[in-house]
Structures are given as C-alpha cells and as structure tokens.
C-alpha positions as CSV (number, residue, x, y, z in Angstrom):
1,X,-296.5,62.8,-42.9
2,X,-299.4,62.3,-45.2
3,X,-298.3,59.7,-47.8
4,X,-300.8,59.2,-50.6
5,X,-301.3,55.4,-50.5
6,X,-304.3,53.2,-50.2
7,X,-305.9,53.6,-46.7
8,X,-305.4,49.9,-45.8
9,X,-301.7,50.2,-46.4
10,X,-301.5,53.6,-44.7
11,X,-302.8,52.0,-41.5
12,X,-300.3,49.1,-41.7
13,X,-297.3,51.3,-42.5
14,X,-298.0,54.4,-40.5
15,X,-295.1,53.8,-38.2
16,X,-292.7,53.5,-41.2
17,X,-293.8,56.9,-42.4
18,X,-292.7,58.5,-39.1
19,X,-289.2,57.0,-39.1
20,X,-286.1,59.1,-39.8
21,X,-285.1,56.9,-42.8
22,X,-288.4,57.6,-44.5
23,X,-288.2,61.3,-43.8
24,X,-284.7,61.3,-45.5
25,X,-286.0,59.2,-48.3
26,X,-288.9,61.6,-48.9
27,X,-286.5,64.6,-49.1
28,X,-284.2,62.8,-51.5
29,X,-287.1,61.8,-53.8
30,X,-288.6,65.3,-53.8
31,X,-285.2,66.7,-54.8
32,X,-284.8,64.1,-57.5
33,X,-288.2,64.8,-59.1
34,X,-287.4,68.5,-59.0
35,X,-284.1,68.2,-60.9
36,X,-284.3,65.0,-63.0
37,X,-286.6,62.8,-65.0
38,X,-287.8,60.2,-62.6
39,X,-289.9,57.1,-63.2
40,X,-292.6,56.3,-62.5
41,X,-294.6,59.5,-62.3
42,X,-295.0,60.8,-58.7
43,X,-298.7,59.8,-58.6
44,X,-297.8,56.2,-59.5
45,X,-295.1,55.5,-56.9
46,X,-297.6,53.6,-54.8
47,X,-299.7,52.3,-57.7
48,X,-299.1,48.6,-56.7
49,X,-300.5,49.3,-53.2
50,X,-303.5,51.2,-54.6
51,X,-304.4,48.3,-57.0
52,X,-303.9,45.6,-54.4
53,X,-305.1,46.7,-50.9
54,X,-303.6,44.9,-47.9
55,X,-306.7,42.7,-47.2
56,X,-307.0,41.7,-50.9
57,X,-303.4,40.7,-51.5
58,X,-303.0,37.0,-52.1
59,X,-299.8,36.8,-54.2
60,X,-296.6,38.8,-54.0
61,X,-294.1,39.1,-56.9
62,X,-290.9,40.9,-55.9
63,X,-288.9,42.9,-58.4
64,X,-285.9,45.1,-58.0
65,X,-285.9,48.5,-59.8
66,X,-288.6,50.2,-61.9
67,X,-287.9,50.3,-65.6
68,X,-285.8,53.3,-66.5
69,X,-286.9,53.8,-70.1
70,X,-289.4,56.4,-71.4
71,X,-293.0,55.6,-70.7
72,X,-292.4,52.1,-69.3
73,X,-292.7,52.2,-65.5
74,X,-296.1,52.8,-63.9
75,X,-295.6,51.5,-60.4
76,X,-295.9,47.7,-60.8
77,X,-292.9,45.4,-61.1
78,X,-292.4,43.8,-64.5
79,X,-295.4,45.8,-65.9
80,X,-295.4,48.5,-68.5
81,X,-297.9,51.1,-69.6
82,X,-300.5,50.3,-72.2
83,X,-299.1,50.6,-75.7
84,X,-295.5,50.0,-74.6
85,X,-293.8,46.9,-75.9
86,X,-293.2,44.3,-73.2
87,X,-289.6,44.2,-72.2
88,X,-287.7,40.8,-72.5
89,X,-288.3,39.7,-68.9
90,X,-292.0,40.3,-69.2
91,X,-292.1,38.5,-72.6
92,X,-290.5,35.5,-70.9
93,X,-293.1,35.6,-68.1
94,X,-295.8,35.5,-70.7
95,X,-294.0,32.6,-72.5
96,X,-293.9,30.6,-69.2
97,X,-297.6,31.3,-68.6
98,X,-298.4,30.0,-72.1
99,X,-296.4,26.9,-71.5
100,X,-297.7,26.3,-68.0
101,X,-301.4,27.2,-68.5
102,X,-301.9,27.3,-72.2
103,X,-302.9,31.0,-72.2
104,X,-302.2,33.0,-75.3
105,X,-299.5,35.6,-75.0
106,X,-301.3,39.0,-74.5
107,X,-300.6,42.0,-76.6
108,X,-300.6,44.3,-73.6
109,X,-297.8,44.3,-71.0
110,X,-299.9,46.3,-68.5
111,X,-300.4,44.0,-65.4
112,X,-303.1,46.0,-63.7
113,X,-305.3,43.1,-64.4
114,X,-303.2,40.9,-62.1
115,X,-302.9,43.6,-59.4
116,X,-306.6,44.1,-59.3
117,X,-306.9,40.4,-58.4
118,X,-304.7,40.8,-55.4
119,X,-301.2,40.2,-56.9
120,X,-298.9,42.8,-55.3
121,X,-296.3,43.6,-57.9
122,X,-293.7,45.0,-55.6
123,X,-290.4,46.5,-56.6
124,X,-287.7,46.7,-53.9
125,X,-287.0,50.2,-55.0
126,X,-290.0,52.3,-56.0
127,X,-288.3,55.0,-58.1
128,X,-285.4,55.4,-60.5
129,X,-283.7,58.2,-62.5
130,X,-284.3,58.0,-66.2
131,X,-281.7,55.8,-68.0
132,X,-279.8,55.3,-64.7
133,X,-280.6,51.8,-63.3
134,X,-280.0,51.5,-59.6
135,X,-279.8,55.2,-59.0
136,X,-282.3,55.2,-56.2
137,X,-281.0,52.1,-54.4
138,X,-279.8,52.3,-50.8
139,X,-281.7,55.5,-50.2
140,X,-284.4,53.9,-47.9
141,X,-286.8,52.2,-50.3
142,X,-285.4,48.7,-49.4
143,X,-286.1,49.3,-45.7
144,X,-289.6,50.4,-46.6
145,X,-290.3,47.4,-48.8
146,X,-288.9,45.0,-46.2
147,X,-291.5,46.4,-43.8
148,X,-294.2,45.8,-46.4
149,X,-293.1,42.1,-46.7
150,X,-292.9,41.7,-42.9
151,X,-296.4,43.1,-42.5
152,X,-297.7,40.7,-45.1
153,X,-295.8,37.7,-43.7
154,X,-296.7,38.4,-40.1
155,X,-300.3,39.5,-40.3
156,X,-301.7,37.3,-43.2
157,X,-301.8,33.6,-43.9
158,X,-301.7,31.5,-47.1
159,X,-300.0,34.0,-49.3
160,X,-297.9,33.0,-52.3
161,X,-294.6,34.7,-52.7
162,X,-292.9,34.4,-56.2
163,X,-289.2,35.0,-55.8
164,X,-287.4,35.1,-59.1
165,X,-283.6,35.5,-59.0
166,X,-281.1,35.9,-56.2
167,X,-282.1,39.4,-55.3
168,X,-285.7,38.6,-54.7
169,X,-284.8,35.4,-52.8
170,X,-282.5,37.3,-50.5
171,X,-285.2,39.8,-49.8
172,X,-287.7,37.0,-49.1
173,X,-285.7,35.5,-46.3
174,X,-287.9,37.4,-43.8
175,X,-291.0,35.5,-45.0
176,X,-292.5,32.9,-42.7
177,X,-292.5,29.7,-44.8
178,X,-294.7,27.9,-42.3
179,X,-297.6,30.3,-43.0
180,X,-297.0,31.0,-46.7
181,X,-296.0,29.3,-50.0
182,X,-292.6,30.5,-51.2
183,X,-291.8,29.6,-54.9
184,X,-288.3,30.3,-56.1
185,X,-286.6,30.1,-59.5
186,X,-284.2,31.8,-61.8
187,X,-285.1,35.4,-62.9
188,X,-287.1,35.7,-66.2
189,X,-284.4,38.0,-67.8
190,X,-282.9,36.7,-71.0
191,X,-279.7,36.1,-69.1
192,X,-281.2,33.7,-66.7
193,X,-284.6,32.4,-67.9
194,X,-283.2,29.2,-69.4
195,X,-281.4,28.4,-66.1
196,X,-284.7,27.5,-64.3
197,X,-287.4,30.2,-64.9
198,X,-288.8,28.4,-67.9
199,X,-290.6,25.3,-66.7
200,X,-291.0,26.5,-63.1
201,X,-294.8,26.2,-63.4
202,X,-295.1,28.9,-60.7
203,X,-298.4,30.1,-62.1
204,X,-300.2,26.8,-62.0
205,X,-298.6,26.0,-58.6
206,X,-299.9,29.3,-57.3
207,X,-303.4,28.5,-58.3
208,X,-303.3,25.0,-56.9
209,X,-302.2,26.3,-53.6
210,X,-304.9,29.1,-53.5
211,X,-307.6,26.6,-54.5
212,X,-306.4,24.2,-51.7
213,X,-306.8,27.1,-49.2
214,X,-310.3,28.0,-50.5
215,X,-309.1,31.2,-52.2
216,X,-309.9,32.3,-55.7
217,X,-307.4,31.5,-58.4
218,X,-305.6,34.2,-60.3
219,X,-306.6,34.6,-63.9
220,X,-303.1,34.9,-65.4
C-alpha cells in the first residue's frame, strides 16, 4: 500500500501499512471521506509526519482527536489553521509559555513553526467526523500511533515526550524512560489546566534537557 507520508516515516512504518488492521482502517477512512465531512483534509492526515521527519524529531506532544469544527484541524495536535481562533486548550498552552518563558502570546494558533523544528504534534487518532468527537476512535489509528511512539522510543535517544492528561500518559507507558525525558501534567483544557498544567514549566524543562544533550532548543 502506498501511503503518502514523508519518506523517513514510510521506511520506519512500512510493516504497519501491510498489516490487516491498517488495511481495514484505510477502507473505513475512504468510506468516511466519501460519505461525510471529515477533518482534517485527506492531504493533511499525515501533516505532522511531513513537517517533522523521523530523524529531525526531538520532542513529541501527544493529543487525542483532531478538532472537529469547521476549518480547525490540519493534521497537528492542538494546532489550528491560520486565521482560526485558538481553541481554549491552545490558549492555555500559550499562557503557560508566556508564564514559563516570557514569550508574548501569538496571534496565530498554527503550530507548523514548532513542527518544523522537530516537534511531532501527534494525535492518537488522526481523523474525525465533523461535529462528532471520538467518531474515529477504535478503528485502528491508536494501534498505528502506538507503533509510531514505539519506533521513536526504541530507535532514538534523548527525546522529550510531553504527556498532558490521563489519556496521553496511558499512551506513553510504552516509552523507555531510561532513554528519554517524559514530562507529565494535567491537560491544558479549561477543565483541567488549573489542576497542574499551569506552572508545569514543560517548555523550559524541555529546552534545558535538549541543551544538556547538545541539541538545539525549541523556539516556542
């Protein structure tokens, strides 16, 4: 199966694309796009991988579902298209960066600028039906993104994994903590941010770790 994804990831995930679950997932996704409004656009399903090739990835942020509102999702977790108002979770991420690093809150919620520095913004589920959160869960995406995390954990060193909320933390149990830095906190959603996301200083801690390992810091 020819999956349109960055060549570096295609080489690492080739075996996944041949497995029965991925074949079933592909059939399901094609049917969904044919009959419903699905986000993100088909050409952007693997946008996170195209922006952050395997060898360039230094930081991984794990989300859950793509945004399900009009014009929001474009293939990066927590990120929205240019010109779209940042959702509450992303607003809280920007607030924490301001508090942690003193950076002004940006007007754009498009996080391509992070991805192009090697921040893999990985949703556990890569597609969703419009206005129907969770509609593409348990169809195979989770197995695929577990394989992505395993490849990164097993084959690279000195990555930083940012796991916000119980879902991301559960998904991150397969990460080798001896080789990588794992930072956990509450989720940045308005329901949880005041229970430990604000004040987690994950952005400065990430850069301190990268600097210690002789790697470029992220310009958040």
